[in-house]
N, C-alpha and C positions, 0 to 999 in steps of 0.2 A: 572865835566862835563861828565866823563866816566860813572858814576853812573846814571846820568840823561838819557843818551842814552839807557842804559840797561832797565830802567823803561819804556821808550817810546817803545822799542822793545817788552817788555813783554805785555804792554797794547795793542799794535797793534796786536800781536799774539792772545791775548785773544779775541779781537774784531773779528778777522778773524774766530776763532774757534766758537764763538757764531753765526756768519753768516752761517757757514757751518752746524752747528747743526740745526738752524732754517730751512735751505733749505731741509735738510734730513727729518725733521718733516713734512714740507709742502708736499713734494713728497709722503711720506708714507700715509698721510691722504688723499691726493688727489686720489691716486690710490688704496687705500684699503677700501674706504668707500662703503657702499651698493650702488649698481648701480640701480637707478630708473629713468625712463624718463616718463613724463606724459603730458597730454594735457587736458585743462578744457574748456568745452563749456556749457553755460547755466546752470551752477551749477553741472554738471556731469563731473567727472574726470576719464579719461581712463589712467591707469598707467601700465607700463611694468617694472618688477623688476626681477633681476637675483638672484637666491638663494644664491650665494656665495658673499662675500665682495670683489670681484675682477672682473676685466674685461679681465684678461689673463687666458687662459685655455690651457691645454696640449691636443695634438691630442689624441682622444679616451676618454677624460674626458667628463662626462655628464653635460650639463648645465640644471639647473632648471629655467624655464622662467614662471613667473606668470603674468597674465593679470587680472586687476581688474577694474570694473566700480563702482564708488563710488559717492554718493550724498554728495558733499562738501558744499552745501548751508545749511542754517539754517532752512529750511522749507521742508515739504513733497512735493513731486512732482509726478504727473502722467506722465509716459513716454510711448509714442507709437512709434512703429517702422513700417517701410514699409512692412516688412515681418513678418509672424507669429512667427518664431523662429530665431531671430538674434543670431549670434554666434561670439566667439572670434577666432582670427587667428593671426599668425605672420609669417613674412618672414625674411629669412637671406640671405643677398646678399654679394658677394665678392667685392673687390675694383674696379672691372670693371662693377659693377651693375648687374652681372649675378645672377639669382635666384639659391641659393644653397640648400635651405630647406624651406618648408612651412608646417605649421601645422594648423589645425582648430579643434574646438570641435564639438559636435553634436547638438548645438543649443538648449540646454535644458532649456533656460528660455523663458518666454512668450513674445509675441510682444507688449503687453501693461502691464505695471507694475507700482506699486506705490513704490517710493523710499522714505523712511523716512530719515531724516538727518543722515549722516554717514553710511547708509546701503551700503553694498558692495556685488557684485557678483564676484567671482573669478574663474579662471581656471589656473591650473598649467600644463605646458607641459615640456617634456624632449627631449633634442637633444644630441646625442652622438658624435657630430662633424664629422659625416659621410655625404658623398655625393655619390650617386650611388654605394653604398656598399663599398666605400673606405673612408679613412680619408681625410678630406679636407686638402689642402696644408697649410703650415705655412703662416700666413698673417693676415690682418685686415678684419673684417667682420662687417656688419651693420645689426642690428635687429630693426624691426619696428612692433609694435603690432597694431591690427585692431579690431574694432567691426563692423562686416559685418551686414549692416542693410537694404540693398537694394536688390530687386529681381534679378538684374543682377550679384550679388556676389561682388559688390564693397562696399567699406567701407564708412560709413558716418562719421567715427571717427577714428583717428589714433594717436599713440604716436609720440613723437619726436624720431628721430633715436638714437640708442645706439650702439657705436662701441665696439667691443671685439677684442682681439688679440688671435690667436691660434698659439702656439709655439710647437716645436718638443716635442714629448712625447710618450705616450703609442702607440706601433705599433701593433694595432689589425686590423683585416679585418672585419668590421662590416657587418652583413648580413641584417640588416634592419635599417630603419630610425624610431626611436621610439618616440612616444608621447602619452601622456594620459591626461585626464582631471580629476580634482577633484572639488567638490563643497564644 
């Protein structure tokens, strides 16, 4: 009987160990996979992707934020916008919905375009986790990407929100909010 109890304890311990290892694997894959949020309307997908495979950044660390407009349908489509030069933009807001950072490109693509299947237009922006020349406080922030297509500067298309966490890190006093675009 004593040997039987030992075997049961060993089996229970092994089962518990397997559960713990599976939980660790799930957590690592959930929080270290590439961070992409998107939205699809009429065969066009607007996506926002972070350059790193994390959603946690240290203060002073630069985030690469890429916005892409892609034809995800299986046919070519002509797309017309309300303004001659629509442009990509994104906002970063704190947990109280205060605007912390915004960036936009120069609107270098035309108001009417033909998109073949899988054709993409992309812009990459950089944010150094600064706000008003200082590092943002530690906390959770929300990023939303936009394709601005209307004369009043509003978006006709936006991504789903993406949460990032800024943790204590590099203590630099940034003198600018930087962003750039790449085609």
